VEXDREN-2710 file (C-alpha; in Angstrom, 1 decimal):
% VEXDREN-2710
k/r/px/py/pz
1/MET/18.8/-2.2/-21.7
2/SER/21.2/-2.5/-18.6
3/LYS/24.5/-4.0/-19.6
4/ASN/24.7/-6.0/-16.3
5/SER/23.1/-9.6/-15.9
6/LEU/19.5/-8.4/-16.1
7/SER/20.2/-8.1/-19.7
8/SER/17.5/-10.7/-20.6
9/ARG/14.9/-9.1/-18.4
10/ASP/13.2/-5.3/-18.3
11/VAL/15.0/-3.3/-15.9
12/PHE/14.4/0.2/-14.1
13/THR/17.0/2.4/-15.9
14/SER/17.8/5.1/-13.2
15/ARG/17.7/5.3/-9.5
16/LEU/15.1/8.0/-9.7
17/GLY/13.0/5.3/-11.4
18/VAL/13.8/2.8/-9.0
19/ILE/12.7/5.2/-6.0
20/ALA/9.5/6.6/-7.9
21/ALA/8.6/3.0/-8.8
22/ALA/9.2/1.6/-5.4
23/ALA/7.9/4.4/-3.3
24/GLY/4.7/4.6/-5.7
25/SER/4.0/1.0/-4.7
26/ALA/4.2/1.9/-1.2
27/VAL/2.2/4.8/-1.3
28/GLY/-1.4/4.0/-1.8
29/LEU/-4.9/4.3/-0.3
30/GLY/-3.2/2.7/3.0
31/ASN/-1.4/6.3/3.3
32/ILE/-4.5/8.6/2.2
33/TRP/-7.5/6.7/3.4
34/LYS/-6.8/4.3/5.9
35/PHE/-3.8/6.0/7.9
36/PRO/-5.9/9.1/8.8
37/TYR/-8.6/7.5/10.2
38/ILE/-6.8/4.9/12.2
39/THR/-4.7/8.1/13.6
40/GLY/-7.9/9.4/14.6
41/VAL/-9.3/6.4/16.2
42/TYR/-6.3/5.7/18.4
43/GLY/-5.1/8.9/19.7
44/GLY/-3.2/11.0/17.0
45/ALA/0.3/11.4/17.8
46/ALA/0.8/9.1/20.3
47/PHE/-0.3/6.5/17.5
48/LEU/2.0/8.1/15.0
49/PHE/4.8/8.1/17.4
50/VAL/4.5/4.2/17.6
51/TYR/4.0/3.8/13.9
52/LEU/6.8/5.2/13.3
53/GLY/9.0/2.9/15.9
54/PHE/7.3/-0.1/14.1
55/ILE/8.4/1.2/10.4
56/ALA/12.0/1.7/11.4
57/LEU/12.1/-1.8/13.2
58/ILE/9.9/-4.1/11.1
59/GLY/9.3/-2.3/8.0
60/LEU/12.6/-1.0/7.1
61/PRO/14.3/-4.4/7.7
62/ILE/11.4/-6.6/5.8
63/MET/11.7/-3.9/2.7
64/LEU/15.5/-4.8/2.5
65/SER/15.2/-8.3/2.5
66/GLU/12.5/-8.3/-0.2
67/PHE/14.8/-6.2/-2.3
68/THR/17.7/-8.5/-1.6
69/ILE/15.7/-11.4/-2.3
70/GLY/14.5/-10.0/-5.6
71/ARG/17.6/-8.5/-7.0
72/LYS/19.7/-11.7/-5.9
73/SER/17.3/-14.1/-7.9
74/LYS/16.4/-11.4/-10.8
75/SER/12.8/-13.8/-10.6
76/ASN/9.3/-13.0/-10.0
77/ALA/8.1/-13.8/-6.2
78/PHE/7.5/-17.4/-6.7
79/GLY/10.9/-18.1/-8.9
80/ALA/12.6/-16.0/-6.5
81/PHE/12.8/-18.6/-3.8
82/LYS/12.9/-21.4/-6.2
83/LYS/15.8/-20.3/-7.7
84/LEU/17.5/-19.1/-4.2
85/ALA/16.5/-22.7/-2.0
86/PRO/16.1/-25.3/-4.8
87/GLY/14.3/-28.5/-4.1
88/SER/12.9/-26.7/-0.8
89/PRO/9.5/-25.7/0.3
90/TRP/10.7/-21.9/0.6
91/LYS/9.2/-21.4/-2.9
92/PHE/5.7/-21.6/-1.8
93/VAL/6.5/-18.6/0.5
94/GLY/6.7/-16.7/-2.9
95/MET/3.4/-18.0/-3.8
96/LEU/2.0/-16.7/-0.7
97/GLY/2.8/-13.2/-2.1
98/VAL/1.1/-13.9/-5.7
99/ALA/-1.9/-15.1/-3.8
100/ALA/-2.0/-12.0/-1.8
101/ALA/-1.2/-9.7/-4.5
102/PHE/-4.1/-11.3/-6.5
103/MET/-6.7/-11.0/-3.8
104/ILE/-5.6/-7.4/-2.7
105/LEU/-5.8/-5.9/-6.3
106/SER/-9.4/-7.5/-6.7
107/PHE/-10.9/-5.3/-3.8
108/TYR/-8.3/-2.6/-3.8
109/GLY/-9.8/-1.6/-7.5
110/VAL/-13.5/-1.4/-6.1
111/VAL/-12.2/1.1/-3.7
112/ALA/-9.9/2.9/-6.5
113/GLY/-13.2/2.7/-8.5
114/TRP/-14.9/4.7/-5.6
115/SER/-12.8/7.5/-5.9
116/ILE/-13.2/7.9/-9.5
117/ASP/-16.8/8.5/-8.7
118/TYR/-16.2/10.7/-6.0
119/ILE/-14.0/12.8/-8.7
120/ILE/-16.8/13.2/-10.9
121/LYS/-19.0/14.2/-7.9
122/SER/-17.1/16.7/-6.7
123/VAL/-16.5/18.1/-10.7
124/THR/-20.5/18.2/-10.8
125/ASP/-20.6/19.8/-7.4
126/SER/-22.8/16.9/-5.9
127/PHE/-21.8/17.5/-2.2
128/ALA/-23.4/21.0/-2.3
129/SER/-25.8/21.6/0.6
130/LYS/-25.6/17.8/1.7
131/SER/-25.9/17.1/5.3
132/PRO/-23.8/14.6/6.7
133/ASP/-26.8/12.0/7.1
134/GLU/-27.3/12.8/3.4
135/LEU/-23.6/12.3/2.4
136/ASP/-23.6/9.1/4.5
137/SER/-26.9/7.7/2.4
138/MET/-25.1/8.8/-1.1
139/PHE/-22.0/6.9/-0.3
140/THR/-24.0/3.7/0.7
141/GLN/-26.5/4.0/-2.1
142/PHE/-23.7/4.5/-4.7
143/ILE/-21.4/1.3/-3.3
144/GLU/-25.0/-0.8/-3.2
145/GLN/-25.5/-0.2/-6.6
146/PRO/-25.0/-3.2/-8.9
147/GLY/-23.7/-1.3/-11.9
148/LEU/-21.8/2.0/-11.6
149/PRO/-19.3/0.9/-9.0
150/ILE/-18.3/-2.1/-11.4
151/VAL/-17.9/0.4/-14.2
152/TYR/-15.5/2.6/-12.3
153/GLN/-13.9/-0.4/-10.7
154/LEU/-13.3/-1.7/-14.5
155/SER/-12.2/1.5/-15.7
156/PHE/-9.4/1.6/-12.8
157/MET/-8.2/-1.7/-13.7
158/LEU/-7.9/-0.8/-17.6
159/MET/-6.0/2.1/-16.6
160/THR/-3.6/-0.2/-14.6
161/MET/-3.4/-2.5/-17.4
162/ALA/-2.6/0.0/-19.9
163/ILE/0.4/1.1/-17.8
164/VAL/1.9/-2.6/-16.8
165/ILE/1.4/-4.0/-20.3
166/ILE/4.2/-1.8/-21.7
167/GLY/6.7/-3.1/-19.6
168/VAL/9.0/-2.2/-16.7
169/LYS/11.0/1.0/-18.3
170/ASP/8.8/2.4/-20.8
171/GLY/5.4/1.7/-18.6
172/ILE/6.2/1.1/-14.8
173/GLU/9.1/3.4/-14.5
174/LYS/8.2/6.1/-16.9
175/TYR/4.7/6.6/-15.6
176/ALA/5.9/6.2/-12.0
177/LYS/8.2/9.1/-12.6
178/ILE/5.0/11.1/-13.6
179/LEU/2.4/10.2/-11.1
180/MET/4.4/10.5/-8.1
181/PRO/5.4/14.1/-8.7
182/ILE/1.8/14.7/-9.7
183/LEU/1.0/13.2/-6.2
184/ILE/3.4/14.9/-4.2
185/LEU/2.2/18.5/-5.8
186/ILE/-1.4/17.7/-5.1
187/ILE/-0.9/16.7/-1.4
188/LEU/1.1/19.8/-0.7
189/VAL/-1.1/22.0/-1.8
190/LEU/-3.9/20.5/0.2
191/ASP/-1.6/20.8/3.1
192/VAL/-1.3/24.5/2.6
193/ARG/-4.9/25.2/2.0
194/ALA/-5.7/23.0/5.3
195/ILE/-3.3/24.6/7.9
196/THR/-4.3/28.2/6.7
197/LEU/-7.9/27.5/7.9
198/ASP/-9.1/29.1/11.0
199/GLY/-8.7/26.8/13.8
200/ALA/-6.1/24.4/11.9
201/LYS/-3.8/24.8/14.9
202/GLU/-6.0/21.9/17.0
203/GLY/-6.0/19.4/14.3
204/LEU/-1.8/19.8/14.1
205/ASN/-1.6/19.5/17.8
206/PHE/-4.0/16.3/17.4
207/LEU/-1.4/15.0/15.0
208/PHE/1.8/15.9/16.4
209/HIS/1.5/16.3/20.4
210/PRO/1.6/12.8/21.6
211/ASP/-1.6/11.9/24.2
212/PHE/-0.7/8.0/25.4
213/SER/-3.5/8.0/27.6
214/LYS/-5.5/7.3/24.3
215/LEU/-3.5/4.6/23.2
216/THR/-4.6/1.0/23.5
217/GLY/-3.3/-2.3/23.0
218/GLU/-5.3/-2.5/20.0
219/GLY/-3.7/0.8/18.8
220/VAL/-0.4/-0.5/19.1
221/LEU/-1.2/-3.5/17.0
222/SER/-3.0/-1.4/14.3
223/ALA/0.4/0.5/14.4
224/LEU/2.5/-2.3/13.8
225/GLY/0.0/-3.9/11.1
226/HIS/-0.4/-0.6/9.3
227/ALA/3.4/-0.4/9.4
228/PHE/3.7/-3.6/7.8
229/PHE/0.7/-3.2/5.2
230/SER/1.7/0.5/4.2
231/LEU/5.1/-0.4/2.8
232/SER/3.2/-3.3/0.7
233/LEU/5.4/-6.0/2.5
234/GLY/4.6/-9.6/2.3
235/MET/2.6/-9.4/-1.1
236/GLY/5.5/-10.0/-3.7
237/THR/5.6/-6.3/-4.9
238/LEU/9.1/-5.3/-3.6
239/ILE/10.5/-8.8/-4.6
240/THR/9.6/-8.1/-8.2
241/TYR/10.6/-5.0/-8.3
242/GLY/13.9/-5.6/-6.3
243/SER/14.4/-7.9/-9.1
244/TYR/14.5/-5.3/-12.0
245/ILE/17.0/-3.0/-9.8
246/GLY/20.5/-3.1/-11.2
247/ASN/23.5/-4.3/-9.1
248/GLN/25.0/-0.5/-9.3
249/ASN/22.2/0.7/-6.9
250/ASN/22.5/0.7/-3.2
251/LEU/19.6/-1.1/-1.9
252/ALA/19.8/-0.2/1.9
253/LYS/19.9/3.4/0.5
254/THR/16.8/2.5/-1.8
255/ALA/14.8/0.9/1.2
256/LEU/15.5/3.9/3.4
257/GLN/14.6/6.4/0.7
258/VAL/11.1/4.7/0.1
259/THR/10.5/4.1/3.5
260/VAL/10.9/7.7/4.3
261/ALA/9.1/9.0/1.1
262/ASP/5.9/6.3/2.2
263/THR/6.0/7.9/5.8
264/LEU/6.3/11.4/5.0
265/ILE/3.1/11.4/2.4
266/ALA/1.4/9.5/5.0
267/ILE/1.8/12.3/7.7
268/LEU/1.2/14.9/4.8
269/ALA/-2.1/13.1/4.2
270/GLY/-2.6/13.8/7.7
271/VAL/-1.9/17.2/7.9
272/ALA/-4.2/18.0/4.8
273/ILE/-7.0/15.8/6.8
274/PHE/-6.9/16.8/10.3
275/PRO/-6.5/20.6/10.4
276/ALA/-10.0/20.5/8.4
277/VAL/-11.5/18.2/10.5
278/PHE/-11.1/20.1/13.7
279/ALA/-11.6/23.3/11.6
280/PHE/-15.2/22.3/11.1
281/GLY/-16.0/20.4/14.5
282/ILE/-15.7/16.9/12.9
283/GLU/-14.9/13.8/15.0
284/PRO/-11.3/12.9/13.8
285/SER/-12.1/9.2/14.9
286/SER/-14.7/9.0/12.0
287/GLY/-14.0/5.7/11.2
288/PRO/-13.6/4.6/7.6
289/GLY/-16.3/6.8/6.2
290/LEU/-13.7/9.7/7.4
291/VAL/-12.7/9.7/3.2
292/PHE/-16.2/9.2/1.7
293/ILE/-18.7/10.5/3.9
294/THR/-16.7/13.3/6.5
295/LEU/-14.3/15.0/4.1
296/PRO/-17.3/15.9/1.6
297/ASN/-19.0/17.7/4.4
298/VAL/-15.7/19.4/5.4
299/PHE/-14.9/20.4/1.8
300/GLN/-18.5/21.9/1.1
301/GLN/-18.0/24.5/4.0
302/MET/-14.7/25.2/3.1
303/PRO/-13.7/28.2/1.1
304/GLY/-12.8/27.0/-2.2
305/GLY/-13.8/23.6/-1.2
306/PHE/-15.2/22.7/-4.5
307/PHE/-11.4/23.0/-6.2
308/PHE/-10.2/21.2/-3.2
309/SER/-12.1/18.4/-3.2
310/ILE/-11.6/17.7/-6.8
311/LEU/-8.0/17.8/-5.9
312/PHE/-8.4/15.1/-2.9
313/PHE/-10.1/12.7/-4.7
314/LEU/-7.9/12.9/-7.7
315/LEU/-4.8/12.2/-5.4
316/LEU/-6.7/9.5/-4.0
317/THR/-7.0/7.8/-7.4
318/VAL/-3.3/8.8/-8.0
319/ALA/-2.3/7.0/-5.1
320/ALA/-4.0/4.4/-5.7
321/LEU/-3.2/3.6/-9.3
322/THR/0.9/4.0/-8.2
323/SER/0.3/1.1/-6.1
324/SER/-2.0/-1.0/-8.2
325/ILE/0.7/-1.4/-11.0
326/SER/3.2/-2.7/-8.8
327/ILE/0.5/-5.2/-7.4
328/LEU/-0.6/-6.3/-10.7
329/GLU/3.0/-6.6/-12.0
330/VAL/3.6/-9.5/-9.4
331/VAL/0.8/-11.6/-11.1
332/VAL/2.2/-10.6/-14.5
333/ALA/5.7/-11.8/-13.7
334/TYR/4.4/-14.7/-12.2
335/PHE/2.5/-15.7/-15.5
336/ARG/5.6/-14.5/-18.0
337/GLU/8.4/-16.2/-16.2
338/GLU/6.6/-19.4/-14.6
339/LEU/4.3/-20.0/-17.1
340/LYS/6.0/-18.9/-20.3
341/ILE/3.4/-16.3/-21.4
342/LYS/4.2/-13.2/-23.2
343/ARG/3.8/-10.0/-21.4
344/LYS/1.0/-8.5/-23.5
345/LEU/-1.0/-11.9/-23.0
346/ALA/0.1/-12.3/-19.6
347/THR/-1.2/-8.6/-18.3
348/ILE/-4.6/-8.9/-20.2
349/LEU/-5.1/-12.5/-18.6
350/ALA/-4.2/-11.3/-15.2
351/THR/-6.2/-8.2/-15.1
352/ALA/-9.0/-10.0/-16.5
353/MET/-9.0/-12.3/-14.0
354/ILE/-8.6/-10.0/-11.1
355/ALA/-11.0/-7.9/-12.3
356/ILE/-13.7/-10.7/-12.3
357/VAL/-13.0/-11.5/-9.1
358/GLY/-13.4/-7.7/-8.2
359/VAL/-16.6/-7.7/-9.8
360/PHE/-18.1/-10.1/-7.1
361/CYS/-16.3/-7.9/-4.4
362/SER/-18.2/-4.9/-5.7
363/LEU/-21.7/-6.8/-5.7
364/SER/-21.0/-8.2/-2.3
365/MET/-21.9/-4.6/-1.2
366/GLY/-25.1/-4.7/-2.5
367/LEU/-26.7/-7.3/-4.5
368/LEU/-24.8/-10.3/-2.9
369/LYS/-24.4/-8.8/0.6
370/GLU/-26.7/-11.3/2.1
371/ASN/-24.3/-13.8/0.9
372/THR/-21.7/-14.1/3.7
373/LEU/-19.0/-16.5/5.1
374/PHE/-18.2/-16.7/8.7
375/GLY/-20.3/-13.5/9.0
376/LEU/-18.2/-11.4/5.9
377/ASN/-19.0/-10.4/2.5
378/PHE/-16.7/-11.4/0.0
379/PHE/-15.0/-8.1/-0.1
380/ASP/-14.2/-8.4/3.5
381/LEU/-13.5/-12.2/3.5
382/LEU/-10.8/-11.2/0.8
383/ASP/-9.7/-8.4/2.6
384/TRP/-9.5/-10.3/5.9
385/ILE/-7.6/-13.5/4.4
386/SER/-4.9/-11.2/3.0
387/ALA/-4.4/-8.9/5.9
388/ASN/-4.6/-11.0/8.5
389/MET/-3.1/-14.5/6.9
390/LEU/-1.3/-13.9/3.8
391/LEU/0.6/-10.6/4.5
392/PRO/1.8/-11.7/7.9
393/LEU/2.6/-15.1/6.9
394/GLY/4.6/-13.8/3.8
395/GLY/6.6/-11.3/5.9
396/LEU/7.3/-13.7/8.5
397/PHE/8.5/-16.5/6.2
398/ILE/10.7/-13.7/4.4
399/SER/12.5/-12.9/7.8
400/LEU/13.3/-16.3/8.7
401/PHE/14.5/-16.9/5.2
402/ILE/16.8/-14.1/5.3
403/GLY/17.9/-14.0/9.0
404/TRP/18.0/-17.8/9.3
405/TYR/18.4/-19.6/5.9
406/TRP/20.4/-17.3/3.8
407/GLY/22.7/-16.4/6.2
408/ARG/25.1/-13.3/7.0
409/GLU/27.5/-14.0/4.2
410/LYS/25.5/-13.8/1.2
411/ILE/23.4/-10.8/2.7
412/GLU/26.8/-8.8/2.9
413/GLU/27.6/-10.1/-0.4
414/GLU/24.4/-8.9/-2.3
415/LEU/24.2/-5.9/-0.2
416/ALA/27.8/-4.7/-0.9
417/LYS/27.0/-4.2/-4.4
418/GLY/26.5/-0.9/-5.5
419/ALA/27.4/0.1/-1.7
420/GLY/30.2/-0.4/1.0
421/VAL/28.6/-2.5/4.0
422/VAL/29.1/-0.7/7.4
423/SER/29.7/-4.2/9.7
424/TRP/27.6/-3.0/12.8
425/LEU/24.7/-1.8/10.8
426/LEU/24.5/-5.3/8.9
427/SER/24.7/-6.9/12.4
428/VAL/21.6/-4.9/13.4
429/PHE/19.8/-5.6/10.4
430/ILE/20.2/-9.3/10.8
431/PHE/19.5/-8.7/14.5
432/LEU/16.1/-7.2/13.6
433/VAL/15.0/-9.6/10.8
434/LYS/16.2/-12.8/13.1
435/PHE/14.4/-11.8/16.2
436/ILE/12.5/-8.6/16.3
437/ALA/10.5/-9.0/13.0
438/PRO/9.4/-12.7/13.3
439/GLY/8.2/-11.9/17.0
440/ALA/6.2/-8.7/15.9
441/ILE/4.7/-10.3/12.8
442/ALA/3.8/-13.7/14.7
443/ILE/1.8/-11.2/17.5
444/VAL/0.2/-9.4/14.9
445/PHE/-0.8/-12.8/12.8
446/LEU/-2.0/-14.7/16.2
447/HIS/-4.0/-11.7/17.1
448/GLY/-5.6/-11.2/13.7
449/LEU/-6.4/-14.9/14.0
450/GLY/-8.4/-14.1/17.4
451/VAL/-5.8/-16.7/19.2
452/PHE/-5.0/-14.0/21.4
453/ASN/-6.6/-10.5/22.3
454/PHE/-3.9/-8.3/22.9
455/GLY/-6.2/-5.4/23.1
END
């Protein structure tokens, strides 16, 4: 146990552990599943260029803000604001994060369960000789089943629970150090295969040579929204993980390293996908079905596709797991510290509650798909509320808290732990969280609610 003031709480024991866990939190289905298809929809490299700008201007400052709040308070997302702003309504910002984590993991576990099924389908060579229409039908029939998707969803939630229940040091940190190298190794193998395909050059050009004529206003907002979502901002994960970081760590350096790792893995996912898509004449803007419908079609045409299909869906599952353990920890930390429940019981209780809600998310794809609210099934409703309301509001209030409520002196004091503070960089950081981040997040929030149409 660390000898610093975190001695009463479990902590990360090494800098590598901090980076692996936090990067694992950021690297998830958003990088491997969502990033490639929205890049395809909005013109490839032009979207990538805008996305990287938003990562630097919005994502990195908000991540550093969350780490700062977490380490200073040494508390869960709700308790952090309660401790740093006692007697004020700021504590409800933390509750937004806990609620977002609960909702997101409910449907996230469902999609992660799909990836487990597709590992099995890959191993059993179920994609062989299937036409694109047959692969589409296979996917639709699977997710509409009332039984099998739930079995995989619950299996994934049990894997997540098994890691979180052990604790921060022996569970989250230990397995992050194992899972992240595996994830990177798999994606590099897939990249090598993709770029050696005949016709791969066109896919690389699509990803790295910008054509801004294809970038719409909607694409710019999608880049901003994905930069925010990809880094796990606004859902309490980085505040919670920040509370386990020792004072000897340089928070600014850690935030930069995590941001770079997350962004590189997203780009590497694009390198794995687009050369293969172009090599076999597939439309790069295939939408969400790119992973579960289009790519199986690519793999069955590719030399060695049986092996690489298994690797890809294993990658998808590992990426989902590294994120899900951080999301579950948000709820578990809240149960432990605010409701005074021991870790084992808190983890079982949180997992069970989230899994039950997840069952209804899964059923809303088939048995309950006619039961809608505002035209959305239960899965899509939770996705919409979290993505369009809870995450933007959480990020907005975090930036306002750091930039306007907390003030320069306290920020400098916390960031100086484990590092020297460069005055002009601190000024840039404060300017971004005071003015740029709140404005940008407010635009995404209003657009998501349909108040304005910026597209």
